[in-house]
N, C-alpha and C positions, 0 to 999 in steps of 0.2 A: 527027658523034659529039659529044655534050655533053662539055664540059671537066669535070675533076675539081672545080674550084672551083664551077662552076654547080650540079653535083650536090650538093655539100655545103651550098651556101647558095642556095636558090632565090630568096631576097630580092634576091640580087645581080643577078638577071635582070630585075628590075622595070623597069630603065631601057631594056630592049631593046624594049619595046612602043612603038608610035607615039606614044602620049600621053606616055609617060615620056621618050622620046628628045628630045622637043621642049624638055624642061626640063633636059637633060643637057649638060655641057661635058666631053667625054671620059668619064671614069668618075665624075664628081662631079655632084651635083644643084645646082639653083639655091639650095637651102637651104644647101648646103655653101659656096657662094660668099659668101652673106650672113655666115656665121660667120667666114670668112677676112677679109672686109672689116672686120667689127667688130674682129677681132684686130689688123689693121694700124692701125686708128684708135686703138685702145688703146695700142699700142706707140709710135706717133708722139706721142700726147698725153703719155705718160710722158717721152719724150725731150725734148719741148718744155718740159715742166715743169722738167726738170733744167737747161735752158738759162737759166732766169731766176735761177738761183743766182748769188750775187755773187762766187764764187771762181773763175770761168772766165777772168778777165782777166789772170792771170799764169801762169807756167810750172808752179808747184806746184799751183795750182788746176786747171789743164787736165789735167796728166799724172798727178796723184796725188789728185784730187778734194778738195784742200784738207786732206787727212789728217784728216778728221773723220767717216769712215763708221762706222756701227754694225755689230755682229756679224752681224745677220741679212742685210743686203744683201751683206756681204762673203762670208759662207758660201754664199749662193745664187749669187753671181757666180762663185765658185770652181767650183761644181758645173756651172752653165750654160756656163761657158767650156770645161770639160772635155767635157761631153756634147754633142758636135756631131752633125751628120748622119751622120758616119762611124761613130758609135756605134750609132745606130738601124739603119743599113744594114749596117755591118761586123760589129759584135758579134753581132747577131741572125743574120747569115749564118754566122759562125764557129760559133755554137751549133747551127745547123741541120746543119752538117757534122760536128762532133765532140763535141757535148754541152755540158755546163755547165763544162768546164775553163776556158773563156775568162773565167768569172766571177772567177777568181783575180786577174786584172788589176785588177778593180774592188775586191775585198776588200782586196787588198794596199795600195791607196791609202789606206785608213783609217788604217793604222799610220803611213805616211809623212806624212800630213797633220798628225798630232800631232807628228811630228819637225819639220815646218816651223814649227809654232806655238811649240814649246818650245825649239828649238835654233837654227834659222836666223833666224827673224824678229827675235828680240831683238838679234842681231848686226847685221842689216841696218838696223833702226831706229836703233840706237845709232850706227851709222856715218853716218846721215843721207844716204842715197843715193837717186837716182831709179831707176837701172837696175842690173842685175847686172854688165854690163861696167864700169860706174862703180865698183862695189864691188871688182872685180878690180884696177882701176887704183889705188884707195886702199890696198888690202890689199898689193899686191905692188910698186907703183910702175911706172914706165915706161909705154909705150903699146902694146907689141906684143900682150900678152894681151888688153887691153881691145878693141883694134881687131879682133883675130882672132875673139874671141867674138861681137862685134857682127855682123861679116860672116857668120860661120857661122850665127848665130841667124836672121838675115834670110833666108839661103839655105834653112834648114830650114822657116821659116814659109811661104815661097812654094811650095816644091816638095813638102812633106809635110803641110802643114796647109791653107792656103788653097785650093789647087787640088784636093786630095783632098776637102775639105769640099764644095766646089762640085760636084764630080763625083758624090759620093754623094747630095747633095741633088737633083741633076738626075735621077738614077735614079728617085727617088721621084716627082718631078714628072712625068716622062715616063710612069711607070706609072699615075699617078692622073689626069692631065689630058690628056696627049698633045700638049702644045704644044711648040714648037721649043725645043731645048736652050739655045741661046744667048740667046733672047728671055727665057726664065725666069731665067737666070743674071744677065743684065744688069739686069733689073728688080729682082731681090733685092739686087744690089750697090748700086744707086742708093739704094734706101730705107735699106739698112744703113749706107752711108757717110754719109748725110745727117746723122743725129743723132750719129754718131761724130765726124765732122769738126767739127760745130757745138758739141757738148756736152762733148767730152773724156771722161775716165774716169768722171766722175759720171753722165753719161748712160748710159754702158755698164753701170755697176754697177746702177743703178736699173731699166733695161730688162731686164737679166739676171735680176733678182729676179722681175719679172712673168713672164718667159718660163720661168723655172724652175718656177713654180707651174703654168703651163699645161702644160708637159712632163709633170710628175708626174701631174696629174689625168687628162690624156688617155691617157697610157701605162698608168696603173693601170686605167682603164676597159677598154681593149683587153685587158689581161692577164686580167681577170675573165671577159670574154666568151670569150677563147681557152680558158681552163681549163674553162669550162662545156661547150664544144664537144667536148673530149676526155675528159670525165668526171673532171676533177680531176687531182691530182698522180699518184695511183695509175694512172689511165687513161693518163697521159702515159708513165709508166715501162713500162707493158705494150705500148703501141703504138709507141713510138719505135724500139725495137729491130727492129720488123717493118716499118718505113717504108723499103722497098727499091723503087727505081724499076722500071718495067716492063722497060726495056732490060736491066737487070741480071738480072731474073728469067728473061728469055728465055735468057740465057747459062747460068744455073744449071740451068734445066730441060733444056737440051741436054746436060748432063753435064760441062760445062766449069767450070774454076775461075776465079774473079775476086774481087777485093776492091773493085772500083769500085762506088760507090753503096751500100755496106753500112755501117751505123752501127757505130762502135767499141764494143767490149765494155765499156770503162770510161767510157761516155758520161755516167754519173751520178756519177762520182768526180772529186774535185779532185786527190787525190794519185795520180799515175800512174807508170808504169814509168820508172825513172831513165835508160834508154837509148833505148828504142824508141818511146816515146810522143811525142805532139805537145807536151806540156808536162811534162817530167820534174819529179818532186817536189823534188829538190835545187835545181834551177834556180828553181822557184817560191819556195822559202824564202829562198835566198841571192841569186840573180841578179835576180829581179824588183825587190827593194828598191833595187838599184843603179840600174836603169833608172828606177825611180820617183823616186829622190832627184833625178836630173837634172830630171825633168819637174815634180815638185811643189815642189821646194825651191830650184831654181836657174833655172828657165825664167821669162823675163820676163813672159809672159802670165799665169802663175799668181801669182807673187810680187808683182806690181804691185798685185793686189787687197788683199793683206795689208798692204802698205806704206801703203795709203790708210786704214787703221784709225785710229780715234780714239785708242786707247791699246793697251797690251799685252793687257789683259783682253779687249777687243773683237777683237783679232787672234787670240787663242787661241780665243775663242768662235766666230769665223768658221770656224776650222779644225775645231772640233768639229762645228758644224752641217753643214759640208761632208762630214765623215766620216759622219754619220748619213744624209745624202742619198746617199752613195756605196754604201750598202747596198741601195738600191732597184734599180739596174740588173740585179741578179741576178733579180729578180722581174718587172720591167717590160720588160726587153729580152731577157735570156738565155732564160728559159722560153718566152716567145712565139716566139722564133726556133726553138726545138726543136718547138714545137707546129705551126709553119708547115710543117715537114718532114712531120709526120704528116698534116696536112690536104691538102697540095698536094705529094705525094711526087714525082710525075713532073716537075713544074715546078722546085721548089726543089732537089731532090736528083738532077737528071738526071745520068747517068753518061757518056754518049757525046757526043763533040763534035757530032755531027749533031743529037741531041735538044736539046742546050743552045743551039745556034745557032737552032733553030726557036723556042725559048722566049724567049730574051733577047738574041740576037745576040752571045753570048759563048761561044766553044768551050771555054773553060776551066771553066765552071760558072756556075750561076745562083743560087747561095746568097744573093747580095746582094739578090734580090727578095723574100726571106722576109718581112720586115716590111711592105713596101708591099703584098704579096699579102694579108696578114692584114687590113690596113686596108680595102682595096678590097672584099674578099669578105665580111668579117664585120660591118662596122659599117654601121648604117643612115644614111640621109641626115641631115645636121646633125652627127652625131658623126663622120662621115667627114670633114667639113670641119674639125672640131675637131682631128682627128689630123693632117690636112694642116697646120694651124696649128702643131701640136706639132713636126712635122718642120721647118717654116719657123723655128720658135723655136730649135730646136737649131742649124740652119744659121746663122741670124743672130747668135745668141749667140756662137758660135765665131768667126765672121768679125769681129764688132765687137771682140771681145777681142783678136784677133790684129792687126787694123788699128791699134787704139790703142797696143798694146804695141810693135808694129813701128815705128810712127812715133816713139814715145818713144826707142827704141834708135837709130834713124837720127839724130834731132835732137840728142839729148843726148850720144851717143857718137861719132858720125861727123861730123856737120855742124859741131859746135863745134870739132873738131880743125882744120878748115880756115877757120873763121870765128870766131876767138877773140873778136872785138869785136862779136859779134852781139847785138842788143837782144832783149828778151823778145818783142817784137812779131814780129821776124823769125823767131825760133825757133818761135813758134806758127803762123805762116804756112807755114813749111817743113814742119812736122809734118803739116799738113792737106794740102798738096800731095803729100807722099810717099804718103799714103793713096790718092790718085788714081793714082799710078804703080803701086802695089801691085795695084790693081784691073786695070789694063791688062795687066801682066805675067802675072797669074794667069789671065786670060781666054785669053791667047795660049798658056798651058801646057795648057789643057784637052785639045786634040787629042792631046798626048803621053800624058796620063792615059788617054784613051780607047783608044789603041793598045796600052798596056801590059796585061798580064794582070790581070784583076780578079776572079779567082775567090774570093779571100779578102782583101778590102780592109783589114780591121783588122790581120791578121797581117803584111801588107806594111808597114804603118806601124810595127808593133812591131819588125820586122826592121831597118828603117832606123835606128830609135832604138837598137836593140841594138848596131849597128855604131859609132855616133858618140857616144852618151851617156856611156859609161864614162869617157873621158878628161875630159870636162867635169865629171862628178860628182866625179871624183878631185880635180880642181883646187879645187873649192869645199869639199869635205869636209875636206881637209887644211888648206885656207886658214882655214876657220872653227875647226877643232879644234886646230891646233898652230901656235903663233906662230914656231916654228923654221923652218918652210917658207918659202923665199924665192922670188923671181921666176924665177931660173934653174932651180930644181928644178921649179916648177909649169909653166914653159914647155916644157921638154924632156920632162917626163912627158906633157903634152898632145900634143906633136908625135908621140911614139912611138905613143900611142893612136890618133891620127887616121890615121897611116900604116897601122896594123893594120886599122882600120875600112875604109879605102879598098880595101885588098887583098881583104878579105872581101866587101865590097860588089860589087866587080868580078867576083869568082869566082862568087858565088851568084846574083846578079841579072842579070849581063850575059853572062859567058862560059859558065856552066853553070846555066841557068835550070831551075826545077823541071819535070821531065818530066810529061807527061800520064799519067793513070791507065792502066796496062797497057803503057805505053811502057818501053823499056829505060832503066835509070838508069845513065848513064855518068859521073856526078859523082864527083870524088875523095873519099876517105875523110874528108879534113879538113872536108868539107861535110856528107856524109851521116851521119858518126858524131859530129860536134860540133854540138850544137844551138846556135842563135844566142844563146840566153840563157847557155849554158855559155861561148860565146865572149865575151859581155859580162863574165862573171866573170873569165875569164883576162885580158882587156884591162884591167879595173880593177886586178887584181893587179899586172900588169906596169907600168902607169902609176904605181901607188903605190910600187913598188920604185925606179923611176927618179926619181920626185919626191923621195922621202926621201933616196935616195943622193946625188943631185946637191946637194940642200940642205945636207946634213951636210958635204959636201966644199967648200962655198963659204961666203962670209961671210954671217952672219945679218943680218936687218933689225933696226935699233936699236929698242928699246922705245918711244922717243918717237914713232915712226911708226905704232905698232900699237894705241894706246889706242882702245878701243871698236870694234875691227875683228876681234877673235877672241872665242871663247866665254869664255876666262879673263879678258879685259880689258873685257867688255861693260859693266860698271858703273863703269869708271874715270872719275874726274872730272878727270884730268890734261888739260892742253891738248895736243892732238895736232898734230904738225907733218906735214901731208900731203906725201908725196913728189911732186915735180914739180907743185906746186899752182898754178903760174902759168896753166895752161890752164883753170882753173876760173873765172877772172874773165871776165865777159861785160860789155862796156860799149859804149856807142854815144854819142859826143859830138855826132853830127850832129843838127840840129833835126828834130823829128818833127811832122808835120802830120797831124792826124786829127780828123774831125768838125768842122772849122772851128776847132779849138783849136790854137794854136801854142805849143809848149813846147820848152824846151831841157833835156834830162834826161840823167842818167847812171845807168845801171843796172848793178848788180853781182849776180852769182849765185854764191853759195858755199854748199856743202853743201845745195843744193836750196832755199835761201831767197832772197828777192828784197830788194834794197836800192835805194830810189829817193831821189835827192837833187835837189830842184828848185833849179836855179841861177838861173833867171830867172822872174819871174811871167809868166803867160800871159794872153792876151786871148781871151775866149770869144766866138765869133761864131756866129750861127744856122747849123745844118747842115740840108741838104736831107733830105727824107723817105727817099730811097733810101740816102743815106749813114748816116742814123740807124738804119735797119733793118739795114744791113750790119754796123754796129758792134755792135748788140744780138745779131745772129745769131752773130757770131764771138766775142762775149764780150769785146771789147776795152774797156778802161777806163783812164782816167788818174787815177781817184780811188783809188789804191792806198795802203796803209798805209806810212808812212815809217819805215824802220828805220835808226837812226844807226849809225855805225861803231863807237861804244863798245858799243852793244847787240849788234851783230854779234860783236864780240870776246868779249863776256861769254858769248854763246850757244856760241861755239866752245870756250870754256874748260870750260863745264859739260856740253856735249853734249846729246843728246836724252834726256829722262827716260823710262826704261823700267821704273821701279819700279811695283809693283802694290799695290793695297789688299789686305790680308790676307784679308778676307772674300771678295772676288771671286776672289782667287787660289785659295782653297779650293774655291769653286764650280766654276771651270773645271777644276781638277785632278780633282775627283770625276767630273765629266761626261766627261772624257777617259778615265778608267779604265773607266767604264761602257760607252762606245762601243767601246773596245778589247776588253772582255770579250765583248760581243755578237758582235763580229766573229770572235773565237776560237771561240765556240760554233758559228757558221755553218761555219767551217772544219772543225770536228770532226764536225758533223752530216753534211756532204757529203763527208767524207774518203774 
């Protein structure tokens, strides 16, 4: 019996002929392979081009791209870092199940991105920090908050980002090519880590820009082809509600009642029932911004891109550009996911465990194959390879961003605590080696992801973030917004929130997992009646009460420690006395031998800047070719700019300049208003 996909798309069967099969690799043609090879060559060239930049030889150049990035690569990198393979696989799958409600997560990000550019980034830049835990240390003092946030962030990166991204990408690769899961993952990781380890953040940002362009072009082409197949938006509205799988129709025809496999009545509405829906409208308005503040305004992967901006105008411009790009997933991911349900109902919307096991080896559902199914069945040779490159772009963009940011967290916030006299060279080596460790741990975690239920990958990610993001968001929001908040209040507020999150996590995902469709729901009311976003709102409120209460009952932080660390003091020119500043000095009196050059140097790192004092002249001897290539590849250099102690002191006194030219300030303000208004219009149109 012919499959639904082959019936809908006869062109998809061309590869089944003897002549066509000789030119096929799995479900892709030799022309697709050529496109993919060209893509990889382009990405590697961009990464190598970024490696010849002169600012990779020090910590600021490697981890913050020398802080000279323009608005367009910053904005594109923000978008590409966010849109990983879990978006193409997970968001489209959620749309296939429940309609366009999942688009609220994307539209909400537009507002929070402007909050990042106008509220948080000015404070972070004026503070002169590398990482978010470093900001916590400067803002509150002590080490427990900084260390706790660093460890928690690395935990989240490995188990909810890197592994999930790789698993989602593997779903597409297996559907498209049929090659071994681990072979494809290891190959992608090797290429991805190559230019991340070598080039630092500059390589990540520039390759992100190229990959963002590829993602948008390829996804928009597929969107147009998909809409043509269903007769436009009106055709989608008429056919989506009738996209019921055969096994459900059999039950209904027999006179029995079931909701399994039936599309929801509110599939085309963003604002849904406040209690019984999958995305209650009060939670969407109030709760989603709380979760988004943690992700967009305090997460190292995202904020690191804005910290690399040339100045405030470019930082804000990058946030605006990313906001415009975040409007696209509604059209290029959500709608195609809904169309996939219409075209391949029995596969994408299978309702019984037996049917789903036959389709995708997952008894919980096969919605995650919605986007790969569209690519394989609708796109002709060549374009199919382009879309495979798009998914590879999404996967690699997300992984490179996380690799670089995670290595920054480990190096600057954990390694320096135990190696206070580390040289810059040591920090850069440690950062690169940690990327290799991340790769190994993430690969080992893949079997755990495979064993877990994967019926709705994107919502699984949102659930975990809903449990643990509110206390982190609370700590940053009150830290930036009110200087009266102190370390004791922030710490105990976060601890209470984390305990609440762990309890909810254990109850909902471990003790009482979601029952299958038609199975008896024995979960307690605290889970069934309290949506996870409502829980995030409650958690944030409790954390805020504890944070404020403990802070008001304990001694405040002196103003001399808070200059340029809060919104109200961001423009201060007073010299700040950083609390516990001794650990910020990094020095190495030992002789350093590199490339045949013998130097005796002293390196200091304060506020993210480097200071080199040459105590003895060096004698340069010829270096071998292998050594020369190694030094160039890793970006090591001894020809760094000398910054005297007097210049360092003067910089600390005046801080980092975050002032803006009035002309460009007006330009970015107007553009921010425009993108916000367009987003509000979309909310209203699909309400």
